[in-house]
C-alpha positions, 0 to 999 in steps of 0.5 A: 848626779848633782841635785839642784839646790833650792834657794829661799826667796827671802835670801835672794832679797838682799842680793836683789836689792843690792843689784838694783841699787848698784845698777840704778845709781852707780852705772848711770854715772859711768855710762851716761856722764858726758866725757869732759863737759861740765854740765851736759848743756851746750849754750850760746848768747846773743845781744840785740840792739833793736829799733823800729827799722831793724837790729844789730846782732852780736852772737857768742858761742863756744868752739867746743859746741860748734864742733858738733856741726862737723864743719871746718872751724876757725882754729888758730894755725888752720890753713882754711881759717878765713873760709871756716870763719865765713862758714860759721858766721853764715851758719849762725846768721841763717839760724838766728833770725828776726822775722816779720809777717813778710818773712825774714828781715834783710841781712845788710852784710855777711856776719863779721868776726869780732875778737873773742876770748879763747875757745869762743867765737863772736860774730856781728851783723845787722838786719833791716826790717819793714817799718812798724812791722811786728817782729819775732826773734827765732833761734835754731842754733844747734837744735838738730845736733843738740836738742838740749841747746840753750840760747840766751837772747838779750834785747836792748830797746832803744826808743825814739823818744829820748825821754824814755829810758833804754830797756833791756830784757832777756829770754832763754830759747830752747827746742820747745820755745824757739820764737820770742815775739817782739812788739814794735809798739813796745819801743815807744810805749811807757815802761809799764806797757812795754813790760806787758808787751815784751816779756823776758824769761819768767821766775818759773822758767828760771826755776825750771832751768835751775832744776834741769841744770843740776839734773844734767850736771853730772859732776855736781850730782857725783859730788853730792852722792859721794858726800852722803855715801858714808852719812850715818843719819838724816841729820848728818845728811842735812848738815852736809847738804846745807854746808854745800848749799850755803857755799855754792849759793854765795859764790853763785850770787857773787859771780852773777852779780859780777863782783867776782870773775873767775876763769871757767877752765880751772874752776871746772878742773877743781870741780872734777878734783873735788869729786875724786877727793871725796870718793878717795876719802870714802875709800880711805875711811872704809879701809881703816884710814891708813897712811898710804892713801894720803901719801899716794894722793899727794905724791900723784898730784905732784908727779902729775904736775911735774910730768906735764911740765917736763913734757911741755903739756899745758896743765894747771899752774904749778902753784895751784897744784901745789896748793891742792897737794898741801890741801889734801895732806892737811885734809887727811891729817885733820880728818884722821885726828878730828874727834868729830869727823862729821864736822870736818866733812861739813867744812869740806863740803862748804869749801868745795861748795864755794867752787861748785857755785862758780860752776853753777854761775857760768850759765847766768854770768855770761848773760850780763843781766840788767840790774832789774832782772837779776833778782828774778833770775838769780832767785829762780835759778838757785831755788831750781838748783836746790829743788833738783839737788834735794830730789836726788838726795831724797831718792839716794838716802832711803836707798842707802839707809835700806842697804844698811839694814840688810844682812848686817850691812854687808851689801851697803859696804860693798855698794859704798866701796864700788860706788866710791871707786866708780865716782873716783874714776869719773872725778879723776877723768874730769880733773885730767881732761879739764886740766889739760884742755887748752885755754 
């Protein structure tokens, strides 16, 4: 008869810690990451030219976000483009209102479709309000389908007194704050008085927006986690995170200031590629740095681009893919020969941080903020991103350090291998989906 063997509680501790670590870190990346979304947020933008009688309104929103509604969309080649366009315009006008104590301001005509970049729609309409009435701007766009939706409203005040300068103020509207009170007395008041009566998004709100943005940005989090996965000391973690932070802060500022403009599609694809490459490098290092992993990586890139071209499937430009292949080959060879691999990884973190910075900038750059509001928005958002990033590192690093001290580091090695494999799979998926996405 078989006997039941008692397992000492102490021997279960390493396995229990490992199991908890695996579930707490790797599985959310696999189970919760949005399929092709860059940062898990849906956004829309509006510009309001306001005077004492009403406003002219212009709205921009991605078609991808509108697909959550389940209504016909104005897609190229669609048989019902005209009716779909009208339906989307009316939906936006009904959920983006200018209110007075007497009710919603009167829409003078149905929203008209305006030219927009690929993947977006733009509508314009005007509303008339009772004179000298206090007004409130309200956005309920997509809140039923996507409670985390962010609407960026930009108000331009045109005072009747020509000696007063035009003022521009912006605000981020969310499910928790759908209304923005606007005072008509601010139209003709001096600048200092108007500033008190018409408040844009504060530094604290931009700080909170930056934290939420990084914590919902699964691709950025996956990159940081893969980056520190093989770090051996807190000093190494600090160098890696600093290199990444400095780089993405630079490109975030350049993009928001409008000094550099890039296409968001290729940037998001490259962000997915950076996640996959760091994870591949981790697995390659753990396996002893043989030649097969670099060969397969470079060959796979070239084959993927060639296959897409032969099949007539839209993909990243051939020169871009060739550049990535050359970059990968050089990276693996330099890393193999580098006397200090840590410094080379810091350089890589900096290089990919430049790309991730353009991804961070997407939310703010689309707002075309006025000059006097740029410093508040940029500083608050960037500090928020860093706080969220450091919070994740503060949770992950002690966990990794603890695993190294258990059972001669065997649980850590298994965790690193499984974690790298999971992150690599997610990164490749993001890269492929974003590279193949039209527009």
